[in-house]
N, C-alpha and C positions, 0 to 999 in steps of 0.2 A: 702290200700291206706293211705299214709301219706299227710296230707294237712298243709302246713305252714300258720302261721297266725302272722301278724306284727301288733303290736299296742304298744304305749307308751303314758303315761299320759301326757308328755310335748305337745303332739299334741293338748290337750285341752286348752294349755296356749297360742297358737297363737292368738294375740289380734287384732281384726278389728275395735275396737273402739266404741264409742257411736254414732249410727246413727238411723235414722228413716227408717229402712229396707235398702234401697239402698243409701239414701242421708244423708250427715252429719246433726246432730241436729242443728237447727238454729230457735231460738224463733222469730226472725224477719220475717220468712217465714212461721211461724205456723208449723214448723217441731219439734214436741216434742221429747225429748231425749228417745230413746228406745234402740235397738241394730241392728247390722248388720245381713242381712240374713245369711251370712256365719259366723256362730258362733259355739261353741263347741257342743251344745246339741245334734244335730242329731247323730254325731259319738260317743259322750260319751255314749248316750243312746244305740246306737248299740252295742258298746262293752259290756255294762252292760247286755244286753240280751244275748249275746253270753256266758257271764259267768254264769248268774243266770239260764239259760235254760239247763245248763250242756254241751252245745255244745263245750265249751273250752277244755273239757276232751278228745275230739276227735281230737284235733288240736296239731301241733307241734308249739310251740311258737319261734318266730324268734326275734332276738335282733337287733335293729337299731344302726346304727352309723352315724356321719356326713358325707355328701358328701364333697369331696375335691374340691378345685378350679379347678383342672385338669379335674374332671369329669364333672363339670358345664360347662366348656369350650368346652366340646365335642358338645354342641349345642348352648350355649349362648355366646354372644359377651363379650369382656373384659369390654365394657361400661356398659353392664347391671349388670355384677358381681360387678363392682366398685359402681354402684348406690345402689345395695342392701347392700354391705358392709358398705358403708358410712352411710347409714340410719339405720343400726342395733342398733346403740346406742341411737338414738333419736326417731325412728319410722318415717314413711313416706308413700310413695306410690310407688308401683312397676312399675309405668311407664305410665299407661294409664288414670290416674286420677280416677279410680274407683276400685283400688286394695289397700286399706289402710292396714297397718300392724304396730304393736307397737314395743316397745323396745324389742330386743332379738328374734323377729319373724324370722329373717333371719337365725339365728341359728336352730330354729325349722323346717324352710324349708329345711335346709341342712340335719337335722335328718330324715325327711320324704323321701327326695330323696335318701339318703344313705341307708335307710331302704328298699326302693323299689329295688334299684340296687342289694343289697344282696338277697333279696327274689327272684329276677329273677335268680341270680346266683345259689342260693340253689336248684332251679328247674333244672337248666342246669347241675348241679353237681349230681343231683339225691339224694341229701340230703332229699328233699321231693318231692313228685310226682307232686304237684300243689301248689298254694298259693294265699292267699288273703291278701292284704296290706291295712289296714284300718287307714288313716292318714289324716291329713290336714296340710298346704293348699293344695288344688287340683292343677291340672297342665295343663290340656288339652287345654287352651286357650293361654298360655304363648308362645310367639314367640322369636326368638333368641335375639332380642335387647330390649325386653320389657315384662313385666308381663301384664296380661289382665284378666278381668272377674274373679276376686278373686284369679287368678293363679300367683304365684311368679316365679316358675321354671317349665320348660317343663318336669315333672317327668317322664312320659312314654317314651318320645323321648330320654331323657338322658340315661335311664335304658337300652333302646334297643341298642343305640350306645356302651354303656359300655359293654354289654354282647357280642356283636358282635365282640368287640375288644379283649376280654379276653377269649372267648370260641369258639368252632368249630360250631357256629350258624350263618347262612347266611340269610335265608329267614324267616322273621317275619311279621306276620299279626297283625293289631291293629284293634280291633272291639270296636267302641265307642257308648254306649248305653245312654249316657247322653242326656237329653232333649235338650241340646244346641250343636251347631255344633262344632266338634273338630278341630277348625281352626288352632291351634297352631301345632298339630301333622301333619296336612295336609301340613303346610308351611315348616316344617322341612324336610319332606320325599317327597316333590313335584316332585323331579327329581330322585328319588331313586327306581329302578326297583325291589329291593330286599326287600322292605318293601311295604306291601299292607295295605292301610288305608281305613277303611269303617266306616262311621259315619251315625247312625240312629238318627234323631233328628226332633224336631218340626220345621216346615217350617218357617224360618226367625224369630226365637225367640231370638237368640243372636249368634254371633254378627250380626249387621245389614248388609244386603246385603251379606250374606256369606252362604255357604253350599249348593249351587245349583247343579243340575245335570251336569251343564256344566263344572264344576271344576273337571277335570279328571287327573291332574297330567301334568308335562311337560317333554320334552326331552325324555330321555330313561324311565322316569317314567310315561309316558302317559298310561293311562288305569289302572294304580295301585292305583289310589285315586277315591274312589267310594262313593258318597253322596246319602242318601235316606232321602230327606225332606219330612216328613209325615204331613198330615193335622192335625190341632188342633182337639182334640177329639179321636184320635186313641187309641184304647185299646188293650186288650190281643189279640183279633183275628187279628188286623191289624199287630201288631209286630210280631206274629207268622208267618204270611204270608210272611212278609218281610224277615224274617230270612230264611224260607224255599225256597223262590223263588230268593233271591238276595244274602244274605250273605253266606249261606252254599254253593250254587254252586260257588260263587266266591272263598271261601276257598279251594274248591276241585280243582279248575283250578290252583290255586296258589301253593297249596301244602306247607304250611309254616312248618318250623321246630319248631316254638314256636308261640303260640297265646297269645297276650296281650289284655286285656279288660279294657277299660275305664269304670269302673262301676259307673255310675252316677244314682241316684235314684229320680231325679227331673222330670222323666216322671210318677211319681205315681199320683194316683187319688187325693191325698191331698196336692200336693206341691203348695206353693204360687208363684213360678216362672214359672211353666209350666202349659199347659192346655191339657194334656194328661190324659189317664185313666187307665194306667197300675196298676196292683194289685200285691200283693206278689206272687200270683199264676202265673201272667204273667212273672214276673222276674225269677221265678223258671223255667219256660217253656224255656226262653231265655238261662238261665245258662245250662240247660240239653242239649239243642242243641249244645251249644258251648263245653261243656265237651265231648259230644259224638263226635263232630268233631275233637277235639284234640285227643281223643283215636284212631280215624281213621287216622288222617293226621300227627300229631306231637308227636307221642309216649306218648300222655297224658300230654304233657307239656303246661300248660296254667296258666297265672298269672292274677289276677284280682287286679287292683288299683282303690281304691275308689276316686270318683270325687265329683259331686254335689249331691243335695238332702237336702231340707230345711224344710220338714214337720217333726218336731221333734218327734211326736208320732208315725209316720208310717214308717219312714226310717228304725227303727231297725228290723221291720218285714220283709221288702224287702231284706235288707242286709243279715239277718239271712237266708232267703231262698236260696240265692246264695251260702253263705258259707256251708250251708247244702248239696247243690248239689255237690260242689267240694269235700266234705268229704264222699260222697256216703251214706248220712244218709237215712235209709229206712223208718223210721216213722217220718215224718217232724213235726215240732213244728206248732201248729195251729195259723192261722191268725185270730185274734179275730175281726177284722174289717169287714170281709165279704162283701167286695166290688165287688166280682165277678158277683153279680146279677144286677149291674148297667146296665141301658138301653144301647143298641148299643155297647155292648163290642165285639159282633162278627163283623167280617170284613164287611165294608160298601162300597158301589160301588165307591164313590170317592176315598177312600182309596186304593181300588184295582187298580184304574187307576194310581194313584201316583207310587204304587209298579210295575206295569207293565212298566212304563217309566224308572225306574232304572234297571229293569230286562234286558232291551235291551242292557245295557252297560257291562253286565258281560262277554260277549263274547270277550272284549278287555283284560280281565285279563288273563296274560300268566304265565306259569311256567318259571322262569328265567333259 
């Protein structure tokens, strides 16, 4: 197996400014200068672990390039492209008032998006069997006319449309395991029956009033948008059950030709923006199920695009577990944190009830 790996040091240079976690520093309000949650450290450290562990020697490095205006416009409006282009020389916000970026960050966002597009095409061309794209800024909250939730561009959505235009790929499934609802991807493919979007997320973590079971797609796409809002505190057992009872059956009914994964790690036990309890072991279990599903359904074609995850010390081990799974590593790197023994990691009754409610919707997923 050849696993593609995308990373570039410029991704570390995307500047989200001086913040007090989520809010701009402001001495008048008692907000001491610190840094934004979405900063370079989690991903920089994840890449460093990939290198120092020796995993890098099992991977095929992929070289990014900047996405073009034409590619961005496959999803985004001319108005949003103009906003980002205009602010590239000065810095600004991507549209929602909570997605700050500094000078030159739009160039970096282009480099992230272009790198992901070419990673997907490398898998479609069989240059590599599967791929992991480790980049920032993230993308799954961005909607056609605005950035949102730290996301400047809808990276996965653009990459899906780009590969469907350039290659013989029709049916694509997007599995989003970020702790926050993948609202942007849902919005883009709301009426598209050829794209199955599945989001496993903490119930109402972000965005507000988003990610409910009742959001199922519209028009010809009805039934092909599936949300799994999980209760806070859901750990490895609950996520594994959700995968077994909802995600995998939906994938088998849809039979995608390509599986995209929005690989967010903010559902980890240490994350400051989530209240879930996933461990590196849990992420490895999820990745194993998805890789096995890709082997069964899409000739092994699966691409992971890094999304959120803000626990600087722990994100590297969770990321490493997923990349190892893609690369079929037989002797995994040990997770030194040992969170698997946390209480209530096993499936809980209230979690089972939430999963059962989503399971009832799988019957509406159809093979186009």
